[in-house]
N, C-alpha and C positions, 0 to 999 in steps of 0.2 A: 504494500499499501505506499503510494507515494503519500507525503505530509506537505500539503500547500501553504505558504506562508503569504499573506499579502499585505501591502502597503498602500495605506489610501493615500492620494494625491487631490489635494484642491487646487483646481485650478480653471479659470473662466474657460467659455466655450471657445472654439477656435473662431467664430463669427465675430469676436468683437477684439481681438487680436490682432497688432499688425504684424509685419512678417518676421520682425526680430523676435517678437513675445512668442510667435509659434513656434520657431525653432527651437528657442529656449526651452519650451516646455516639453518638445518632444525626443529633444535631446538627452533631458533629465528623464524621462518616463524609459526611454530605450536602457540608461545607464542603470535604472533599479530593475530592471527586468532581465538585462546582462547579469545581474547577481543574484537571479535565481527566484525573485519575488515576482507576485501579480502585482500589477499596479492597476490599484482598483479607483477608477474615475468615471462620474456621471459624463451621458452623451458622449461617450469615447468613439471616436470615430475609425479607431485600430483597435478593438476589443481583443483581449484573449478569449477564447472558447470557454475558459474555464471560470472567467469573471464573474463577480455578482452583480454588476452595475447591467450586464447586458440586457438591454431592451426595457429597460426600466427607468422611469422617469423621476425626477429628484423630488422628494418628499421627506420631511421629519422622519417618518416612520422608517421608510427607507434607508436614509441616510444612516439613523444611528444603528440599523440593523446591519449595514455594511461595515460601517469604523467597529461595530464590537467584534467583527470577525477578522480583524487586521492587527497585526503585531507593531505597528506605528502607522504615522502618520508625517505626511511631508506638505505643507501649508504655504502656497507662494502667494505671495500681494503682490498685484499687480494694479495698477490704477486704471477703475473703471469708471468713476464720478470725480468730478471737480468744483470745488466750490471757493467763490472768491471771498477775500478777508481785508481789510485794511492792509494787515501784512505779505498779502500775496495768494495765490493760487493754492488750495490744499487738493493734494492728489489720494482718492480715496479708492481701496479696493471693495472687491463688491461684499453684501453683508453674508454671503455663503462662505468667504472665507473668514469671519469671526464666526459664526455660530459652529464652523468644520473644524477650526481652531480649539475653540473653547470647548466642546466635545471630546477631542482627543485628549484634552489636557484633562478635563473632566474623569476620563474613563483611564488615566493613567498610563498611557502609552506613550511610548517614545516620541516625541513629536518634535520635526524640524522646520522651522520658520525660515522661509526665505523672504525678502521684499526687494522691489525694484529702488532702485536710488531715487529720492523724490517723495516716497509715499510716505503719507501722514503716519508717524508713528502713536496709533490709537490702538484700543481694543487689543486683540491677540499679537498686534504688532509692536506694542509695548512692553509684552509680557516680559518681567525681568527673573522669572523663577528657573529651574533647576534644567531647563529645556533650552535647544539651541536655536539662535537666532542670529541672521548675516543678512547682508545686504549685497546686491548685485549690480552690476552697471544697466542703465535702462537706455544705453545703445546698441550697436551691430557687435560690440566687444562679450556681451553678456554671455553669447554661446561659449567663445573662447574661455570666459572665465571658469565656466564647466568643468575647465581641463588645469585650472590653476592649484596651487598647494593650498590655498586658504579651503579652497570648495573641498578636496580632497581631506582635509584636517578635519573638516566638520563633518563629511558624510561619514566619514570613519568612526568617529564619537557616536554620530547616529546609529550607526550600525553595531558599535558596541554596548550600547543600551539594548538594541532589541536580541543580541546573542546573549546578553546576561538575562535574559527573559527564559522560561520554562514555557511549555505547552499546557502540562497537567500538574496540579498538586495532588499529591496522594496522602489521604490522611486515614489514620488506622491507631487501632492499639497497640500497646510492645506484643500481647498476648498472641494475635496474627501476623507477626512479622513475615512469617514465613511464606503466607498467604500472600503478603503486599510484595514479599519479594519478587515471586514469582509471576504477577501482575506487572510488576514494575519491569521484567526481563521482556515480556511478553509487549510488553507496549514500545520501549525501546528497540527491541532487538528486531521486531515484527512489524509492527508497524511503523515507526519510526520515530514517535514524539518521544520530546524529553520530558521529565518527570521531574519536579521538586518533591523531594523525599524529607518528611518532617524529621526523622531519624536520624537521617545523615547529612540533612541541610541546614536545620536551626543552628541559630547561636546562641551559646552560651549566656553571653552578655546581655541578651534580651529576653523581655516576658514574654509568656505565649502569645496573651494575644497582641504584642507587638509583633511578633513573627507571625501571627495568622494574619494580620492587616498587610503586612510587607508581602505576605505571600500571596495576595487577593490582587496585590498591584502588579505583581511580577509574572502572571500564568493568564493564561485565557479560560479555564475551568479546573474542575477538580471531580477526583474521585474517593468515596470515603466509603472503608469498611465497617459496616455496622454487626458485630460479631457478639455472640453467645459470652460475654464476660462479667457481667453481675447477676447474681441469681436472685428472681423475686419470689418474696416468701408466700406471697398469696396467688402466684402464677404459677399453676404445674406445668412443669416442661417448658417454662420461657424463662428466657435471661434477658437482662438488657444489654447494649453498647455501653461503652464506657459515658460519663456525661460529658467529657471535651469532646469526643470525636464528634457527638450530635449538636454541639454548639459551634464548634468549625462548620460542620453542614449546613447551618442554618445561616452562618455570617458569610459563607461563600454565596447560599442562595439569595442573600438581599445585595450583596455586592457583585455578584457578576451576573445575576439572573439564573431562576431555577433549570432553564433548559441548559445553562452551563455546568451543572451539578448532578452525578451519576452515582446514587448508594447502591452497593453491593450488601444486601443485606442477607447473613446468614440463616437457616431454617432455623425456626424457635425464639429468634431474635426479637424481642418487642420494638415497634415500631411508634414515635411518637405521632400523637395525634394532629399536629401543629405543622408538618411538614408535606402539604399537599401539594401537589404539581410537580415536585422532583420526580426524577427518570430514576425507575428501578431495577434492578435484576437481583436474580436468587442465587444463593452460593448452597449447595445441598451437601459438599466436600471441602473442606477446607484444601485439602492435598490434590484438589483436582479443579483445576479454573478452566479445563477445555470448553466446557458449557457455556461460559461466559465472554469467550473470545469473540462471536461474533456481535454479540451486544457490546462490546468495548471496540470493537471496529467502526460499527454504526454510531455508536454516541460520538467518538472522535470524529468522523465524517460528516454527522450532521451539524454537532456543536460547537466543532473547534475550527473546520476549515470552511 
């Protein structure tokens, strides 16, 4: 199974760009695709067949759905409107650039902000946070700038942020670490997705809640093992998963969306009543995950890709 990773590119339609801007746009898109990513662009005249934006019009819902499937975003600020003031003419980008940039930052995606020289620095283009922002020329040299050391350095920083992310967080109780290890190996070796494993990747310098919050920002989704860990006095044959695993699943469902969370429930493990809407799979034997393999493939394909 081929893992597809997408980078959202916020850029105006070709119809409103001049020749230099169009060449800059498509040269940048080509560079991103040559790195192995699918460039997600609305109204793309040269779409990848696997793109999520093919034949889709821009709406708030579609934009959110597409960006949530991406591992990063590039927001290109090009002048679309102008406003005269006593101090001079202000060059303003489209409102879409502000919305898409703010959404990417809100979703904690690595975000690369590029603005044309002379663009008014407001909204996302005045952002002074941990994201990368740079200015490119407003003339025919802009395409040449894409081969400059400045651009290469900033692009490398952006790509490093992407590569530091993982596809899936794996949460489980230490009593089920054998099953978790088997699932992790299957996902990494067979499916090809990367795993953030709480037992091997969490730092002792942070609290659990800090680690979980960071994990939700660094991954695209999560898988949790709800196993029979704590016996229930009043429930014959039932046992409950550990409270911390249940909490983490609820946290991720809120942070990433319920469709981004898969709960693997061991038979006989009690399910919390208030986790409705999350995707489930049944584990009959901790030593045999083969019955889960197709479910894991479909979950990662549908929710992550």
